N, C-alpha and C positions, 0 to 999 in steps of 0.2 A: 826695481824702483817703483814705488807706488805712484798713483795718479793723484794730482792735487788740483784744487780750485776749479776754475772754469774749464780747464783742459780735460779734467776727468769727467766733468758733467757732459761735455761735448762728445767725448768718446762713448760714454754710456748711452747718450741719446742716439748716436749713430748705430751702435750695436743693437739697441732696442728696436729701432726702425727696421734694420735688416732682419732681426730675428722674427719679427712679426710677419715678414714676407715668407721666410723660409721655414721657421720652426714655430708654429702657433703655440705649442706647449711651452716652449722656452719663454715666449712672450708673457705667459701667465706667471712664470716664476719671476721674471724681471719686474712685472707689475706688482707682485706681492712684496718685494723688497725695495721698491722705489720709495724714496722718502716722501714724495708728494702724494702717495696713495692714502686715501682717507679710510675711515673705519668701514669695514665691510657691512653691506646692507643685506637684509633678508628679503628685500623686495626684488621683483623682476627688474632688470637693468633699465628697460625702456620706461617703466613706470617711475622708477627713481629719478631718471633724467627729466621726465615731464614735471615731476613735483619740485625739483630743485634745479632751476635754470642757471644758478650761479656757478655750478660746476660744469665744465665742458664735458659733453658726453661723446665718447668715441665708439661707434658701433662696431668698429673693426676688431675690437678685442673680444667680442662675443660671437660665438659660433651658433647661429640660430638653429642649425640642424640638430645640435645637441640639446637644445632646450626641450624639456619634457613638460608639456602643458597638461598632462594627465594627473591623476591623484598621486601625490608623492609616495614613495615606498616607505613602509614602516621600518623602524630600526629599534635597536635596544630591546626592551621588554616586549614591545608590541610585535616584534618579529617572531618572538617565541610563541605568541598567541597565534600568529599566522601559521606557524608550523603545526601547532596543535589542531588548528582548523583543517589543515590539509590531511591530517590523520583521520579526523572525523569524516572528511569527505570520502576517504577511501573506505571508511567503516560502513557508511550508509549511502544508499543510492540517492541522487538528488531528486529524482522523480520515481518513486516506487511504482512498479507496474505488475499487474497480474493478468495472466491469460484468461480472457472471458470465454474463449472457445478453444477446444482441443482438436476436434475433427476438422480436416481441411475443407470439407464441403458441408453445407447446411443440409439438415435432415428434413425433407418436406412432409414426412408422414405424420409428424406431430408438432403442432405449433407450440411455441414457447409461451408459458403463462405470463400474464401481465403482473409485474411485481407490485404495481400501485393500484389499489382498489378504492373505489369511492365508499362512502359511508353506507353500507348495505347491511341488511339483516343477516344474522348468522345462519338462519334457516335457508336463506336464499342461496348462499354459496354451497351448502351441502345438497340442497335440492337440485342445483344445476349439475353437480357431479353425479348424483344418483340418476338423473334423467339421461345423461349421456351414457352412463354405464348400461342402463336398461335398454336403450336403443341399440347399443352395440351387441349386447347379449342376444336380443331378439333377432338380429340379423344373423348371428352365428347359428342359433337354433334353427332358423328357417333354412339356411344353407345345408346344415348337417342332415336335416330330415329329407331334404331334396335328394341328396346323394346317398342316404341311408348309411351314414358313418358317424361314429362318435367324434367328438371334438378333440383335436390334437393341437396343442399350442406350439406352433413352429418357432416362435420367438423364444420359448423357454421349454424345450422338449427334454424332460428328465430322462427318458428312455435312451435316446440317441446320444445325449450328452454324457450319460453314465458310462456308456460303452466306449466313448471316444476321448473326451477332453475333461469333463468334470467342471465346466464353467459354472454350472448351477450350484455347485457345492462350495467351491473355493473362489476367493477374490483375486484381484489383479496383484500378481507378485506375492501372493499369500496362499500357502497350502496348509489347511487344517485337516482335511480328509484326503489322505494319499491313497488314491485308487490303485496305484502301482504296487503297493505293499499289502493289499488285501489278501489275507490268507483264508482260504475256504475252510481250513481246519481250525481256525481261531474263532471260538464262540464269542469272544469279547473284542472283536475288531472295532477300530475307531472309524470305520467307513461303512456305508450301507452295503448290503449284499445283493439287492435286487430292486427293480422298479416294476410296480404293477398298478392296475386301475382299481378304483373303488369296488366295482362289482366283482373283481377277482379276489379281493381281500376280505370283504364283509359278506356274510351270508344274507343278512337282512339289513342293509345299510339304511340309516336315517340321517337326516340333516336338520339340526336345530329343532328336534321334536321336544326334547326336555332339556332346556338350557339351564344349567346350574353351575354356580361357581365351584362347587365341590367336585365337578366332573373333569376339571382340568388337571393334566398330569404332564410334567416336564419330561422331555426325551433326552437323547444323548447330545445335547448342545447346551452350552453355557448361556442360555437366554432366559434365565429365571425372571429377569426384569420384565420381559414381554409376557411370559406366561402368567406372572403375578398380575399384570395389567388386564389380561383376559379374565382372570378370576374376579377382579374388582368390577369390571364392566358387566360380567354376568350377573352380579348382584343387583344391578340397576334394572328398573323396569324398562323393557324395550331397548336396553343398552346395546346388546349384540345384534339384535334383529335389524337395527338401523345400519349396522356396519355392512351387512350383506345387502347389496342393492338389488341383485337379480341372480337367479340360478335356474338350472334345469338338470335334475339328477339323472334323467334318462340319457340326455345327450352328453352329460358330463362337463358342463360349463358353469362357472361360478364367477360372479363379479362382486368385489368388495371396494369400499371407499376408506381412505385413510387421510389423515391431516398431515400435510407435508409443507413445511416452510410457509405457514400462514395461508394455505389454500387446500381445499379438498380435492383429492385426485382419486381416480379409480384404477383398479387392477383386475384383469380377467385371466383366469387360469383354467386348465383342464383338471381331471380328477386322478392323475397319476401321482403315486406317493412312493417314498423310499421305504424298503423293508430291511429288517436286521439280517435275516438269513438269506442265502442265495437260493435260487430255484433248484428243483429236484435234479434237473439234468446237469447241474454244475456239481463237481465233487465237493463234499463237505463232511465234517466230522459227524454231524447229525445224521446224514444219509448213511454213512458207514455203520453207525450204531444201529439204526433201524434195519438195515439189511442183515445184520448179524442176528436179529431176533427171529428171522424166518417168518415174517408176517406175510399174509396173503396179498394185501394191498398196502405195501409199505409207502408207496408214493402218496396215496390219499391220506394216510396217517401223518406223513411228513408235512403235507400241506395244511392239514387240520391243526397240527401242533405248532408249527413254526411260521406259517404264512396266512393265518386266518385271525381276524379280529384286531382290535386296537393294540393288543399286546405285541403284535408282529411288526408294528411301525417302528422306524428308526428314530424319528423326531417326536414332537409332541403328540399326545394321544388323549383320548377320553377314557374315563373309568368305565363307562358303558362300552361294551365290546362291539356294539353296532353303531355307535354315534361317530360322526365324521367331521363335525364343525370345527373342532380344535385343530386337527392337522391341516385342514383346508385353509383356515384363516392364517395359520402360521406360514403355509406355503405362499399364499398371496402376499403376505408381508415380506417374505424373503425375496420374492420376485420383484417387488417394488424397490428393494434395496440392491438387487442384482444377483445375490447368492445367499445361501444359508450362513456362510462364514461371517457375513456382515452383521448378523444378529448376535454374535458372541460378545458378551460383556456389555453392560449398559446400566442405566438407572431406571427405577420404576417410574419416575416422573416422566421420562421420555416416552415410555410405552403408553402411559395414561394420556398424555397429550396427543399422541398419534391416533389413538383409538377414539377418544372422546372430543377432541378439539378444545380441551380446557387449557388452563394456564397453571404451570407448576412452580412452586416456590420451595426451595430446600430449607429445612430447619434443623438446628442442632438442639437436642433436648436440654443441654446444659445452658442454652441461651434463653430459655423460656423464663420470662419475668414472673408471671403469676400462673401457676399450673391450674388453679381453679377457673380463671378466665379462659385459659386455653381449652379446658374441657367444655365449658359452657358454650363458648362461641364457635369452636371449631370441631373438636373430636366428637362431640355429641351430635353433630350434623353430618356425620359420615353417611354416604350414599344419598344424601339430599343436596347439599351444596358443595361437599368436598369428597375427595377420595384420598386415602392415605396409604403410602408404602413405607416400610420400615426396614432398617438394616443396622448392623452393629459391627464394630471391629474394622471399619474402613480405614480410619486414620492410623490404627495400630498395625495394619498390614498383616494381621493374623487370619488364619483359616481354621481355627479350632472351634471350641464350643464354650458357651457361657450358660451353664445350667441347662444344657440341652439345645440352646439356640445357636445355630451355626453362624460363624462370623463370615463376613463378606458375601452374604446371601440375602436375597430379597424376600420379604414377607409382605403380606397385604392385610390391612385392617378390614375385617368383614363387618363388624358391628360394634357398637358401644352401648352399654346398658348400665343403669344404676339400680341396684337391688333395693328392695323395700327397707333393708337395714341401712341404706345410704352408701353401701360399698360400690365403688365404680369399677366395672370390669370391661375388658376389651376382648373381642373374639378375633383371633389371628389365624391365618392359614399359610401353610408352607406349600408352594407349588410343586414340591417334589412328589407329594402324594404317596410317600412311603410310610408304612406303619412303624411308629415309634422311632422315627429318624428325623432329627432337626426339630424336635418338639420340646416345648418348655417343660421342665421337670420340677419347678418350684411350686409355690402355693397356687392353688386353683388349677393345677394340672390334673389330667385324668387320674382318678383314684386317690386324690389327695384328701386329707381330713376335712378340708373346708367344704367339700360337697355334702350337702344334705338332700334328702328327698324333696324338701320344699324348694330348695334352690334349683335342683335339677328340673323340677316341674315348672318353676318360674321362667327359667331360661330355655327350656325344651332341649336340653343337652343330653346326649347319649355318649357314653364312653365307646370309643372304637378307633379304628386305624384310618381315619379319613384326613389325617394331617391338619386337623383343626384343634385348637386349644384356646383356653381362656387364661387371661393374666390380669392381675390387678393394675390399676392405673399407675400406682406408685412403682411397682416392679417394672412396668412398661417403660417409664421414664428413666429408670435406673439401668435397665439392661440394653435398651435400644438407644443408640447415640445419634442416629441420623434419620430424618423423616422427609418424605416427598409429599407435599400437600398440593393437590390439584383442584383448582376451583372449577366448578361446573357452571355453565351458563344455561340454566334450566328455563328461565323466562324467555318468552318468544320475542320480546321487544329489545333484546340485546343487539347492538349493532357493532360493526368493526370497520375501521378505516386503517390503512397501512401504507407504508412507503419503504422502499429499499434503496440504499446508497452504498457507495464504495468508499472506504476510509483507508488512507495511508497511515499505517500505525508506526509512530516513531519508536525509537529505542526506549525513550523515557516518556511514558504516557501522561496525559493530562486531560482534564475535562474541556470539552469544546461544544459550543452551541450547534446542534445539528437539526432539530425539528422544532416546530412551533404549533401549538394547539390553540384553537379559538373555540371556546365552549359558549354556547348561547343560552343554556339553561342549566339549572342545578341538576346534577345527575351523578349516580355512582360511576366510577371509572376504574378500569384496570389497564395499566400501561405495561407493555412488554417490549423489550429490546432483545433481539435474538440475532444469531449468526446462522449461516447456512449449515444444514445438517450434513456433516462430512461423511456420515455413514452411507449415504446414497451414492457417493463416488469414492468409496474406499479404495485406496491405492493411489489416488491422485490428490490426496489432501495436502501434501507438501511437508515442509519442515517446521512450520509455524503453528502453534496452538494459541488460542485467544481466550480471554476472559473479559466479560462485559459488565460494566456497572454504569449507572446513570443517576442523575438528579433532575428534579422537576422544580422550576422556579416560576413564581407568579409575577407577571409584569404589571405593576400597578400603573394607573394613569399619571401619577405623580413622578414616575420614573424610578420608584423604589423597587428593588428586586428582592423577593423573599423566597427562601427555600421551602417548598411545600412537603416534599417527600424525597427519600433516597432509597434506591433499590437495595433489597436484601442480597448480600453476597452469596451467589451460587458458586461456591468454591469447587465443588465436585461436578455437578451437572452444569458445565460451562456453556451449554448451548443457548441459554437465555437467562435473562434477569427480569424481574417484574416488580410492580408496585400496585397494591390494591388500596383504593381510596373509597370509603363508603359513601361520602358525599363530597362533591367537588363543585364549588361555586362558579358561576359564569365569569369569564374573563379570558385573558391571554396567558398562556403558559409556554415556557421554553424548556425543551428537553436537552440537557447537557450530557453527552455520552463520554465514556472513557473506555478505551480498549487496550488492555495489557496483552502484550505478545511475549511468547517464550519460544525460543528456537532450539531444535534438536538437530544438530549437524550430522548425527549418525543416521538420520532418515534421508531418503532420497527426495530431491526436489522434483517438482512436476516435470521440469525440462529433462532431468536425468532419467526419469521413468519412461518418458516417451522415447527418448533416444535409445534406451536399452530395448524397449519393446519393438521398435522399428528397425533394429539393427539387421534382422534377418531379411528384411524387405519382402516379407510374406504376409498373407492375410492374417489379421489378428482380431478375431471376433470379440475377445474379452476386452481388449483396448477400445474397440468401437462401442461396445456396450457401456463401459464405464465412462468413456469420453462423452457419449451422448447424454448420460445423466449429469455429468459435469457441466456441459454446455447448457442444458436445460435449467440447472440451478442458477448459474451465474448470469443468465440473461435477465434475471429479475432486476439487476442493477444496470441494465443496458441503457435505459432512458436517462438515468442519472449520469452515467459516465459520458454519454453523448452530449448532454448539456454542459458538463464540466469541460469537455474538450472544446466545445464551442466558445465557452467563456474564456478558457485559457488561450484560445486562438486570438480572440479579440484583445486580450491583455498583451499577448506577444506582439500583435500588430501595433498597439498603442505604445508599447515599450520601445519597439524598433523605430517607430516614427519619432518618438521623443528623443531617442538616442541620435537619430540622424539630424534632427533639428538642433540639438545641443552641439553636435560636431560641426554643423554648418555655421551656427552662430559663433562658435569658437574660432573657426577659420576666418570668418568675417571680421571678428574683433582683432584677430592677429594681423590681418591685412590692414585694417584701419589704423592700428597702432604703428605699423611699419610705414604707412603713408604719412602719418603725422611726424614720425621721426625723420623721414626722408625730407620733408619740407623744412623742419627745423635745422637739419644738418646742412641743407643747401644754403639756408640763410646764414648759418655760422661760417660756412666756407666762403661765401661771398663777402661777409664782413671781414674775415681774416685777410682775404686777398686785397680788399680795398685798403685795409690798414697797412698791409705789407707794401703795396705799391706806393702809398703815401710816404712811408718810411724810406723806401728806396730813393724816391725823388729828392727827399730832403738830405739824404746822406750820399748823394752821387759824388760830390767833390771829396768828401772825407774817405769814401771807400777806396779812391785811387791810391791813397797813402797807406792803407791798412795792409799789413803783411798777410800773405796767403799761406795756409797750411795745406800741403799736398798730401792726399791720402794714397796717391800712386805716383810713380815716376815715369817719365817718358812722355811721348806725344799723346795728346788727348787726355791728360790727367785731369781729375776733378779737384778743384781747390775750394776749401770752405773758408768763409770769413771767420776771423777769430772772434768777432763781436756778435756773431749770430746768436740768437736766443736759444736757450736750451729747450724750452718748451715749444711745442708746435712743430712745424716742418722746418728743415734746415735749408739754407741757400748755398749753392755751389757755383764755382767759376770754372769754365772750360778753358784749358790751355791747349789749344789745337795745334800742336807742333811748332811752338814759337820758342824762342830763346828767352833766358832770364833777362829781366829788365825791359822787355819789349811790350809789357802789358800797359796800355794807356788807360784803360777803364775796365771796371769789373763787369763781366757779362753774366747775368743770372740766367741760366738755361733750364733750370728745373727744380722741382721740389719733390721730396720723398713723401708719399702719402700712404704707404703700406701696401700698395699694389704695384710696386716697381717705380722706376724713374719716369716721371711725366714732365715734359718740358712745359713751363708755364709762360715765360716772357723773355724777352731779349732786350737788354739795355747796353748801349755802348758798342764798341767794336774791338776787334783784335788787331794788333799792330805786328806785322811780321815782315818777311822779305818783301812781300807785296800786299798791299791792303786790299782786302776783298770783303765786302759785307757778308755777314752771316744771316742767312734767311731764317726767320723764326718758324718753328714747326707749329702748325695750327692745332690747338688742343681746346678742349672744353674748359670753361672757367671753373668748373667744380667737378669733383669726382662723383661717379654714380654710386648710390648706396647699394644698388642691387649687385654691383660687381664685388662689393665688400662682403655681402651676405650670400654665401653659396646656397644654391637651391631656392633662392627667392627671386621674385620678379615684382617690380613696382611700376605704378603708372599714376597718372594724374587722376585725382578723385573727382574731377569736375563732372564726369559722366556717370559716376556711381550713385546708387541710391543711398539714402541716408540711414537705412536700416537693412537688416538681413532679410533677403527675400525668401522666407521660410515657407509661407503658404503656397506660393507658386511652384516651388521646387517639389513639394510633396505630391503634386499632381502627377509627377513622373512615375510614381510607384503604384503598383497594383494594390488593391485593398487586401489581398491575401499575402502581400510581400512582408516577410518578417526579417529581412536582412538588415544588419546594423550598419554596414558600410555604405558610403555615399556613392551615388552614380556620378559619372563624369559630367560636371555641370558646365564646363567651358573648355575651349581648346587651349587656352593659356594656362589652365590649372589642371594638372594631371590628377587622376584619382589616387587617393592615398589608401593604403591598405591598413585602415584603422578600424578598431572596434570599440564599442563602448564598454563600460564596466561590466554590464550584464553578460556580454559575449565573452569577455576575458575570463570572468568568473566561471562560466560554463566550460571554457576550454581547460581551466585549471583542474576541474573535476576529473576530466578524462585523462590527465597526464599520469604517467606511471614511470617509475625508474627501472633501471636494469635489475636492481635487487628485487623489486616487486615482481618482475616477469620471471625471475628465476625461481621464486617461491610461489608461483601462481597455482601449482597443483596442490601445495600444502595449505595455502591460505583459503579459508572459505570465501564464498562470494559475498559481496556487500549486503548489508541489512536491507531486505526488500519485503517488508510485511504489508500485505494488503488484506483487509477483511471486508466481506460483504455483510452489511448490517441492515436489519429491517426493524421497523417499529410498528407495533399494532396497538391501537387505542380502542378499547371496548367501552361503550357507554350506551346510554339510552337517549341521547340527543340526536335528533334527526338532522340538525343543521350544523353539526360539528365539522370543523375543517382542520386538516393536517397539512402543514406546509414544510417543505424541505429547505433548509438554509444552506447556502453555498458560501465557500470561503471568499 
């Protein structure tokens, strides 16, 4: 039978009250289907109650511990975006990092160069390196003469290294010259056969007696780019003599200076060199053949044939059989890079920059807008303002020939000349120095019909096998596809200021403001943005390769920003990008850089290389050598990274302080709202009780006649008035073991408030076998809100401040404290384990699922690309300033 009318409402109210005590979840269900429930509000319950006092607010239906005062969770479409963001968090490191030091201990013997230089003359930097080199060489000469010994470079000893490890030949985890497979019977071995000093190789050795570009000859190493650079520099007046800072041929010590990462550095070597053939005492095919000839002095003949003169050298050599400057410069350059293998493969522009200190720009002949302007402004000024290297077939990937010109090989432009007839010709040299190999075979080649006696006399050209040929300007642009143009700073008033920074390279690159230039007077300017030369720490370069581009903007006083120039894309020689401005007006300029990164997961990371090299737990001289070069290069950005860390630490402290303040204010606002609600609820409860008492007094006589509905049977049963209201609390009558019909007056003993039965008042008496008054139980006139709200405590706000005490509480924290959680501020309020959005976001980044852990070995590490970038500004302004911009 269904429930009807007021009876059904009374039972529903009773069940609802009981369910709120026992089953909070059921109370929510009842409240949802209760006919008196109003339209749901999207506001917080306490705020809605404060705004609408007409509706009674019952805080017992809300569990404050379940209320989430943080940012609501996303749902629907936004949740998909969150999932995608989580994928990107796993893809990329939140804070990319790069090791600035490899070796565990600092090396005190050589101080790290300062990456940031003030605006100094170019001649000053070179003179400083030359002076240091000369002083060091003089000390070595003095000591060697004192002990009557030739100089032996213990840091780079070719003789002992050749017999043991081969670190001077091969790089870290890279073997080009395998000494273990050297066969003494193989005349075309790819590894040296012996090591000897200069006086043992040359009968009458000379050093830079007759420096000529045609004297350079490439050896058995793919370093045509560097040998071509030597050829170009030899054509300059005093070009190579300035490269050698000091030497002593008797002692066998030589000092050279090279331009490395924006600074001149010096390298000191001894005079030991690699030979192609082994010594006489070692078994070889040449020795066996000579012994079969029955010669009287076969050993002397062997030495004179295979181990005397430049032809006996394994690497670069001079065409003059007694000249030594080419192999010695190559050796010094190889020592600066750590080994000979580091010189394999490169671009002519890199060699020209390292030898001359100039700035190289790569050009494609197909991109030249006006060939006549290019000839007049650039090519015709070769060996004066510019040096040019040329190559072809690079993008095609071929290694064949184009009318005699070898593809993938470096050539150097020696001279440019315009004949009386107006014909424009270029003189080109092949560093191979082989007769009729890699030589142009078209028009104006040796023996072609274009040559007449008058033209030969005008150009002073002789046919021969010196690897030099002439080619017309039109054929030059047609056959050569790639040019390296190096600008020379010949004027003595050129100055340079530079700065180095560390850039976290994202997966998708964009232009960002990095540097600011303030020019005080009109001046020509050359701006170069470069990365560290990884050739110096080959083997620890890592998986990422970078390509740099930049733009220069003029910052006008009116706030208008105008692009002045954009770097020419060095797609092949990615070490640097540059812009040449013939005239730059005074003002403020901003350099916006862009670094594109490419990752090759087949290569080993720096961490993996070190782990593999240190696995044996033994001394590793090669790792120490390359690691020292790595540390020396990356310390250029040490000042910038230190400043960035300091600024990030300040930001972290401010962010943590702000987060703590927000959390403290949120807690204070929550307590304040609860205090207000408590006061309102107390007032409502008091008003209800006064109204209820008034109603009871008026209906005392009538209530004696009302029938009682018993919810239980037996003694001590509770009886409810039939006329009790459905809303609010219900009134009950206690039948304390009396018989039917003995009730003289209703006794109200309690009311249900959601926290159990609480006795409120007692009216009347019970009539039984013997009359005994019922003593009322003392109770509070209103229920406490803190009992209804689990986990909360309330107090009177009379002694509380009117605002959140943020400033005073922040004094509890150290200035270096970056914690986001709050300290325990009072004994009554326990510390909550809460974190702000920044801390939660950081925790999400480090989370990983079981599936991620299972595929950890297969999945590459997150994107972690960091590039050390330096800017150099060449100008003639003494007061120019270069500023570094921080994010």
